[in-house]
C-alpha positions as CSV (number, residue, x, y, z in Angstrom):
1,X,-0.2,10.7,10.3
2,X,2.4,9.4,11.2
3,X,5.5,10.6,8.8
4,X,6.8,7.3,9.4
5,X,3.3,5.6,8.5
6,X,4.7,5.4,4.0
7,X,8.0,3.7,5.3
8,X,5.8,1.1,7.3
9,X,3.5,0.8,4.4
10,X,6.7,0.0,1.6
11,X,7.4,-2.1,4.2
12,X,4.1,-4.3,4.6
13,X,3.7,-4.8,1.1
14,X,7.8,-5.9,0.2
15,X,7.0,-8.6,3.0
16,X,4.5,-10.6,0.4
17,X,5.2,-9.0,-3.3
18,X,3.0,-11.6,-4.8
19,X,-0.2,-10.5,-3.3
20,X,-2.1,-8.0,-4.2
21,X,-4.1,-6.1,-1.0
22,X,-6.5,-3.8,-1.1
23,X,-7.0,-0.2,0.7
24,X,-8.9,-1.5,3.8
25,X,-6.9,-4.6,3.8
26,X,-4.1,-2.3,4.5
27,X,-5.9,0.4,6.6
28,X,-6.4,-1.9,9.6
29,X,-3.2,-2.6,10.1
30,X,-2.1,1.2,11.3
31,X,-5.5,1.6,14.7
32,X,-6.1,4.3,14.0
33,X,-5.0,4.8,10.0
34,X,-8.1,6.5,8.0
35,X,-8.9,5.7,4.9
36,X,-8.1,8.2,2.5
37,X,-4.5,8.8,3.8
38,X,-3.5,4.9,3.2
39,X,-5.1,5.9,-0.6
40,X,-2.9,9.0,-0.6
41,X,0.5,6.9,0.7
42,X,-0.5,3.6,-1.3
43,X,-0.8,6.4,-4.6
44,X,2.0,8.6,-3.7
45,X,4.3,5.1,-3.4
46,X,3.3,3.4,-6.4
47,X,3.9,7.1,-8.4
48,X,7.3,6.9,-6.8
49,X,7.9,2.7,-7.9
50,X,8.4,1.9,-4.9
51,X,5.4,-0.9,-4.8
52,X,2.9,-1.3,-7.5
53,X,-0.7,-1.0,-8.4
54,X,-3.2,-2.6,-10.3
55,X,-7.2,-2.4,-11.7
56,X,-8.8,-5.6,-11.1
57,X,-12.1,-6.5,-11.6
58,X,-13.1,-5.9,-7.8
59,X,-11.3,-2.7,-8.0
60,X,-7.5,-1.3,-6.5
61,X,-4.6,-3.9,-5.5
62,X,-1.5,-3.3,-4.8
63,X,1.8,-4.8,-4.4
64,X,5.0,-5.4,-3.8
65,X,8.1,-4.9,-6.4
66,X,10.0,-7.4,-6.4
67,X,13.3,-6.3,-6.8
68,X,13.0,-3.6,-4.4
């Protein structure tokens, strides 16, 4: 896994702070990315408060924060 991947994921979500995305959508944006690695990054960034995670009827989604 690239060391820059967490930052790239964060930047991707900051571009559309109100749009929630699922792990599959984020994984598709990174050629060679593995779902479990991307999901771990999303959860880590969420734990740090750098992105927001929320559960929906369709599953877990993440989005950027308005102030970050």
